[in-house]
C-alpha positions, 0 to 999 in steps of 0.5 A: 165688342166689334172687330178691331180696326186695323192699323191705318195705312197713314193715308189721309184719305183712308176712310178708317183713319177719317172715321177714327179722327172724327170719332176722337174729335167727338170724344174730345167734346165729351160724346159718350156714344163716340167713346163707346165706338172708339173703345170697341175699335181700339180696346182689342189692339190696346190689350194686345200691345199691353199683354205683350209687354206686361205678360200677366193677363190680369194686369194687362186688362187693368193697364188696358182699361187705364189706357182707354180712360187716358184716351177719354181724358186726353182726347182733346190733346189728340192732333191728327197732323201728328199721327193716326188715332191708332198710332196715338193709342198704341203709343199710350198703351206701350208707355203705360205697359212699360210704366207698369213693368218698371213699377212692378220691378221697382216694387220687387227691388224695394221688397228685396232691399227691405228683406235684406236690411231686415236680415242684416239687422237680425244678423247684426243683433245676434252677432252683437249679443254673441260679442257682448257675451264673449266680452262679459266672459272675458271680463269675468275671467280677468276679474278673477285674476285680480286680488280680492281688494282690487276685485271688490273695489273695481266691482263697486266702482264700475258695476255699482257706480260708487265713487272712490270715497264711497268704495273706501267707506264700504270696504272700510279701507283708507282712500289712498289704498283704494285709489292705488288698488283700483289703479293697479286692478284696472291696469291688470284688467287692461292687460288681461283684456288686451286693450292697448293705450 
């Protein structure tokens, strides 16, 4: 690779600027030889700009390659009256490097957010299991405080899904008695559990 061409002075008569402008015009017409010359002239400068922003050598090499490909693809967009080739290349290099840093930061932020969500979900599952277990213990304790007929009626109705009539038939007890016992049992359970209506 040749020595990099230094930033031009901006004078239109500067031979370095004229040469790069002519080279860029040839690149715009698909001249691969001209692109090879442009590459040799600008790649070291482009890499230097990128590595200062990105700071990771491997990523900087990748971004510098992308910049050089951009120069090849966008050569027809270059306008000499808007600035020198080196300034244009430096601008593209800097933008690409900043984009890479922002993209890497966004990816890191997404990973942290995902990890936080997963951690929160796991914590919530554990908390929910503990809460369910504590509630179950409290229900069992409160059920023990009911009379035998109340406990049987409530258990058949709520844990086995039987209707009042089916509970009455299963326990061989009149339906009005079952309804009264269940109502009284549910009131005692509500009070024991601390549920307010």
